[in-house]
C-alpha positions in Angstrom: 99.7 133.7 113.1 98.2 130.8 111.1 99.5 129.7 107.7 96.0 128.3 106.7 94.0 130.3 104.3 91.2 128.0 104.3 90.0 124.8 106.4 87.3 122.7 105.7 86.1 120.1 108.4 83.4 117.5 107.7 81.5 119.9 105.7 78.1 118.5 104.4 75.1 119.9 102.8 71.6 118.2 102.7 69.0 119.6 100.3 65.3 118.8 100.9 63.6 117.6 97.6 59.7 117.7 97.4 57.7 115.8 95.0 55.1 118.5 94.6 54.8 122.4 96.0 51.9 121.3 98.3 54.5 118.9 99.8 56.5 121.8 101.2 53.6 123.4 103.0 52.6 119.9 104.5 56.2 119.6 106.0 55.8 122.9 107.6 52.4 122.4 109.1 51.6 118.6 109.6 54.8 117.5 111.5 54.1 120.4 114.2 50.4 119.4 114.5 51.8 115.5 115.0 54.1 116.7 117.9 51.3 118.3 119.6 49.3 115.1 119.7 52.4 113.1 120.4 52.6 111.5 117.0 55.9 110.4 115.1 56.3 113.5 112.6 55.8 112.4 108.9 58.6 113.6 106.4 57.3 114.8 103.2 60.6 115.5 101.4 63.6 113.2 100.2 67.0 114.2 101.4 69.8 114.9 98.8 73.2 115.2 100.1 75.0 117.6 97.7 78.2 117.1 100.0 79.1 114.7 102.5 81.9 114.9 105.1 84.6 116.8 103.0 87.8 118.1 104.7 91.0 119.7 103.5 93.2 122.6 104.3 94.7 125.2 101.9 97.7 127.1 103.0 98.1 130.5 102.1 99.7 131.1 98.6 98.8 127.6 97.4 96.6 127.0 94.4 94.1 124.1 95.0 91.9 122.6 92.4 88.6 120.9 92.8 87.5 118.9 90.1 84.6 116.5 89.3 81.8 115.8 86.9 78.4 117.9 86.8 76.4 117.3 90.2 79.6 116.3 92.1 79.3 119.2 94.7 81.9 121.5 93.5 79.8 124.8 93.0 78.1 124.0 96.5 81.3 123.6 98.4 82.5 126.9 96.8 79.3 128.6 97.6 79.7 127.6 101.4 83.2 128.6 101.6 82.1 132.2 100.1 79.4 132.4 102.8 76.3 132.5 100.3 75.2 129.0 101.5 74.8 127.6 104.8 76.2 124.0 105.5 74.1 121.4 107.1 77.1 120.0 109.1 80.9 120.8 109.4 82.7 124.0 109.6 84.7 126.3 107.4 87.4 128.7 108.6 88.9 131.5 106.2 91.6 133.8 106.8 91.9 136.9 104.5 89.7 139.0 101.9 87.8 136.7 99.6 87.0 137.4 96.1 84.9 135.2 93.9 83.9 134.4 90.5 81.1 132.1 90.8 77.7 131.9 88.7 78.1 134.5 85.8 76.6 137.8 86.6 76.5 136.9 90.4 77.1 140.1 92.7 75.9 142.4 89.7 72.7 144.5 89.7 71.3 144.1 86.2 69.7 147.6 86.1 73.0 149.2 87.2 75.6 150.3 84.9 79.1 148.4 84.7 81.0 151.5 86.3 78.0 151.5 89.0 78.5 147.8 89.7 82.3 148.4 90.1 81.6 150.7 93.1 78.8 148.1 94.3 81.3 145.2 94.3 84.0 147.1 95.7 82.0 148.3 98.5 80.7 144.6 99.1 84.6 143.6 99.3 85.0 146.4 102.0 86.7 148.9 100.0 86.1 152.8 100.4 84.8 154.8 97.6 88.3 156.5 97.3 90.0 152.8 97.3 87.7 152.0 94.2 88.6 155.3 92.7 92.6 154.3 93.0 91.7 151.3 91.2 89.1 152.3 88.5 91.6 152.6 85.7 93.1 149.2 86.3 89.6 147.8 86.5 88.5 149.5 83.2 91.8 148.8 81.3 91.7 145.1 82.2 88.0 144.7 81.4 88.6 146.8 77.9 84.8 146.7 77.2 84.7 150.5 75.9 81.7 152.7 76.2 79.7 149.7 77.4 81.1 150.5 80.9 78.2 153.0 81.3 75.3 150.7 80.0 73.1 148.6 82.0 74.9 145.3 82.5 71.7 143.5 81.7 72.5 144.6 78.2 75.9 142.8 78.3 76.9 139.7 76.6 78.2 136.7 78.6 81.8 137.3 77.7 81.4 141.3 78.8 80.1 140.0 82.0 83.2 137.8 82.7 85.5 140.6 81.5 83.9 143.0 83.9 83.9 140.4 86.8 87.2 139.1 86.6 88.6 142.8 86.2 87.0 143.8 89.5 87.9 140.6 91.2 91.7 140.7 90.4 92.0 144.6 91.5 90.7 144.7 94.8 93.7 143.1 96.2 92.1 139.8 97.1 94.1 137.4 99.7 92.1 134.5 98.5 90.4 134.2 94.7 88.0 131.4 94.1 87.0 130.9 90.4 84.3 128.6 89.3 84.6 128.0 85.6 83.7 131.3 84.8 86.5 131.9 82.7 85.5 129.3 80.1 83.2 131.9 78.9 85.4 134.7 77.7 87.2 134.7 74.4 90.7 132.9 73.8 93.0 135.8 74.2 91.2 137.1 77.1 91.6 133.6 79.0 95.3 133.9 77.9 95.3 137.6 79.7 93.5 136.3 82.7 95.8 133.2 83.3 98.8 135.3 83.0 97.5 137.6 85.5 96.6 134.9 87.9 100.2 133.4 87.8 101.4 136.9 88.6 99.2 137.0 91.4 100.1 133.7 92.7 103.8 134.7 92.6 103.0 137.8 95.0 101.2 135.2 97.5 97.8 134.7 96.4 95.8 131.8 97.5 93.7 130.2 94.5 90.8 127.9 94.5 90.0 126.8 91.2 87.2 124.7 89.7 87.3 123.8 85.8 86.7 120.9 83.6 89.8 122.0 81.6 92.2 119.4 83.1 95.2 121.0 81.3 94.5 124.3 83.2 94.1 122.7 86.4 97.3 121.0 86.2 99.2 124.0 85.1 97.9 126.2 87.8 97.1 123.9 90.8 99.7 121.3 92.3 97.0 119.6 94.5 93.4 119.1 93.9 90.3 117.2 95.3 88.2 114.9 93.1 84.7 114.8 94.2 82.1 112.2 93.2 78.5 112.3 94.1 79.7 115.0 96.9 82.4 112.9 98.5 85.9 113.4 98.3 86.9 110.4 96.1 90.8 111.7 96.1 92.9 114.6 97.4 96.7 115.1 96.6 98.7 115.6 93.7 96.7 117.0 90.7 98.3 114.9 88.0 96.7 111.7 90.1 93.4 113.4 90.7 93.1 114.1 87.0 94.2 110.7 86.0 91.3 109.3 88.0 88.9 111.9 86.6 89.7 111.2 83.3 89.3 107.4 83.6 86.1 107.7 85.7 87.8 106.4 88.7 87.3 102.8 87.6 88.2 100.8 90.7 87.1 97.2 89.8 90.4 96.9 87.6 93.3 97.2 90.0 96.3 98.9 88.6 98.7 96.1 89.1 96.2 93.7 87.5 97.8 90.5 86.2 96.4 87.9 84.0 97.1 84.1 84.3 100.1 82.8 82.2 98.0 80.0 80.5 96.3 82.8 78.5 99.7 83.5 76.9 99.5 87.2 76.7 101.5 89.3 74.5 103.4 92.3 76.3 102.3 91.5 79.8 104.7 94.5 81.0 103.1 96.4 78.6 99.5 95.5 79.8 100.4 96.4 83.3 101.6 99.8 82.2 98.4 100.2 79.9 96.2 99.8 83.1 98.1 102.0 85.4 98.0 104.7 83.0 94.6 104.1 81.6 92.1 106.8 80.6 89.4 104.1 80.3 89.3 100.3 81.3 86.9 97.5 80.7 85.4 96.6 84.3 85.4 92.7 82.9 89.0 91.2 82.1 87.6 88.0 80.7 89.1 87.1 77.6 85.9 85.9 76.1 85.0 87.8 73.1 86.7 88.8 69.6 87.1 92.4 69.4 86.6 93.1 73.1 88.3 96.4 74.2 90.2 96.2 77.6 91.9 99.6 77.9 92.8 103.0 76.5 95.8 104.8 77.6 97.0 108.2 76.6 100.4 109.4 77.4 103.2 111.9 76.6 106.0 110.8 74.2 108.0 109.8 77.6 105.4 107.4 78.7 103.6 109.5 81.4 100.0 109.5 81.7 98.8 113.0 80.3 95.5 114.5 78.4 96.9 117.9 78.0 99.4 118.8 75.1 100.7 121.8 73.0 100.3 121.9 69.2 102.8 119.6 67.6 103.5 117.4 70.7 103.7 113.7 70.3 100.7 111.8 71.9 101.2 108.2 72.7 97.8 106.5 72.4 97.6 102.8 73.3 94.5 100.4 72.7 94.4 97.0 74.3 91.9 94.7 72.8 91.1 90.8 72.6 91.8 89.0 69.3 92.4 85.6 67.9 95.7 85.8 66.3 94.4 83.7 63.4 92.2 86.6 62.5 92.7 90.0 61.1 91.2 92.3 63.9 92.6 95.8 63.8 92.2 98.6 66.4 92.3 102.3 65.8 90.9 105.7 67.4 88.5 108.4 66.1 89.6 112.1 67.2 86.3 114.2 67.6 86.1 118.1 68.1 83.7 119.7 70.5 81.0 119.2 68.1 81.1 115.5 68.1 82.6 115.6 64.5 85.2 113.2 63.6 88.4 115.2 62.7 90.5 112.0 61.7 91.0 108.2 62.1 94.0 106.6 62.8 94.8 102.9 63.4 96.7 99.6 62.5 94.7 99.3 59.4 95.1 102.7 58.0 98.8 102.8 59.0 99.0 99.4 57.0 100.6 97.6 60.0 101.0 94.0 60.0 99.3 92.2 63.1 100.9 89.6 65.2 100.4 86.2 63.9 100.7 82.8 65.7 102.4 80.0 63.4 101.0 77.2 65.8 97.6 77.7 64.4 96.1 78.0 67.9 92.6 79.7 67.8 92.4 80.8 71.4 92.2 84.6 72.6 94.9 86.8 73.1 95.6 90.5 74.2 96.7 92.4 71.3 98.4 95.8 72.1 98.1 98.7 69.3 100.4 101.8 70.0 99.7 104.9 68.2 102.3 107.8 68.2 100.2 110.7 67.0 101.6 114.3 66.1 98.7 116.5 67.5 98.6 119.0 64.8 95.3 120.2 65.7 94.3 123.6 66.4 94.0 124.5 70.2 90.8 123.1 72.1 89.4 120.1 73.7 88.8 116.8 71.8 87.4 113.4 72.6 88.6 109.9 71.6 86.9 106.9 70.8 88.7 103.6 70.6 87.4 100.7 68.3 88.4 97.3 66.9 87.1 94.9 64.2 88.4 93.1 61.2 88.6 94.9 57.4 86.1 94.1 54.9 86.8 96.3 52.0 89.6 99.0 51.3 88.5 101.8 54.0 85.6 100.0 55.3 85.4 97.3 58.2 83.1 95.4 60.7 82.9 97.3 64.0 83.0 94.7 67.0 83.5 97.1 69.6 83.7 100.8 70.5 84.6 102.7 73.6 82.6 105.5 74.8 84.0 109.1 74.0 87.1 109.6 76.2 88.7 112.8 77.5 88.8 115.6 77.0 92.2 115.8 75.5 93.2 119.5 75.7 95.4 120.9 73.0 97.0 124.4 73.9 99.1 127.2 72.3 99.9 130.8 73.2 98.5 132.5 70.0 99.0 135.8 71.2 102.9 135.5 71.9 104.1 132.6 69.9 103.8 131.9 66.0 101.7 129.1 65.6 102.9 126.1 63.4 99.5 126.6 61.3 96.3 128.5 61.5 92.8 126.6 61.1 91.5 123.5 62.3 94.4 121.3 61.4 98.1 121.3 60.2 99.4 119.8 57.0 102.9 118.9 56.1 104.4 121.6 54.3 107.9 122.3 52.7 108.5 126.0 51.9 111.0 127.7 50.0 111.9 131.4 49.5 114.3 132.3 46.9 115.1 135.0 44.3 
């Protein structure tokens, strides 16, 4: 008996893209007529390969992540594994009952009530009426949508859709569960409830195929992942490495062990190599030719390991490497932004009143300066982005911006609000001393 739950071999999917609706009709009629008169058939569409020659295996009981930016082919891959989309090439083998959470509301009849959709989904998954009856109380209890269960699902909010869909899928005893970003719609406490259930099911032998843009969740749930770029497998293996490549946008033009010529008299050469290895972002050009040029930004935990997921109160080490003349006062710093693009806080060498390295020789050549910030993440749970910047100060709390990175991340802050006392409530924490006395 095989121990492979899912085997994907050279899987490809090509879509035909038409410039106008009439081209679709032409493609159906004209090439057939041309073949009759022995002419080379004309093509009225463009090929778009949503997936190209992707292969991997998932053993029973494993959790496997799929990551990639929008349009990389993640949902296409899942739909083909579920059987709702036919591949152009390659093969898929699955062993075990599959339950899937794909697009929001998929598998539901909008005119049926929630209760009727439970029986509909159960029947699709191969359960009898009696088997669904036996699971009904567990489904209703997990979904926890009250009297709405007897209302048409077209009246449901997106959160209620997810609650009911997830409750059905995890209570039909699936051997393989496929989740495509659906849980990002539910409220925070329901997400915690879902992930706790997923961990318990994994302990009981569930095979999990998980897609998410939340890198912290992928890392926690899935030891291995595949990273897709434009339909191709850019990396497959350890999730931590896949996430590092995803967060750094898989910059390959700068090698991890990149070195610089000794005549450039670089500060902290060993540190520079480590920064490049752990970089969340790297400048494609290594030339030290411009004052204030940003070279790399790394985000690590307090032990120096590349990471982008932290708990509230964890120490995050953010390192910015940039070009400066040591005769100048070019400072570096970071902006931390919330999901709305609002700057939560700014930190850097200037606001920390740190003295910049000096060169007493009076040399005016360009050097690499490394600015290391140790930040205690007293921010509420959520996702944030970082922007690195550098430039000289001109007035108190003002400066000239010479360079700024694109938004980097996301950096994820987590906390189990349901089971642990939070160090603070609200958007951010403040240093507080508390006394209680009689």
